[in-house]
N, C-alpha and C positions, 0 to 999 in steps of 0.2 A: 475527488476533491479538487485540488488545484492543478496538479501536474499529470493527472491521468494514470497514476500508479494503480489505483484500485481496479479500473477497467482492464488494464493490461494484465494484472495479476489474476483477475477473475477468469480470463481466458486461459491462463496457464494451468490453474489448479481446479477449474470447473466448479467454482463457488460464485454465487451471485455477488455482484459488486457492492450491493447495499449492506451485506453482512460483513464484508471486509471494511467498509467505511465505519460501521458501528464498532468493529473491533479496534480500529485505529483511534477512534475517539475515546473509547474506554481505556485504551493503553495510555493515551495522553493524560486523561483525568486521573487514573489510578496510580500509574507508575511514572509517567513523564517520559517514557521511552518511545512512545509512538512517533514522535517527530523525528528522532534519529533513525528509527527503522524505516520511516517513509522516505527520508532523504537517501538512505542507503539503497533502497529498492529503486528509487528514481535513477540513481547512478547506474545500477545494474541494467535498468531498462534502456538507458541511453547507450551503454557500451555493448549491449547484446546485438548481434547481427542476425536477427530473426531470420 
C-alpha cells in the first residue's frame, strides 16, 4: 500500500503481499480497524532493527 508494510510483513510470515492487502482493505471496510493496525505495524517496522 503506501508505507510498504504489506511487503515487509509478507516476508516475515511467508504470505503473499496481495492477500495481506486484501485483508487490510476488508478490515477497513468491515470494522474500521485496518488503518490503526497498519499504522501500528508501520511503527514496528521502523523500530525493528532487522
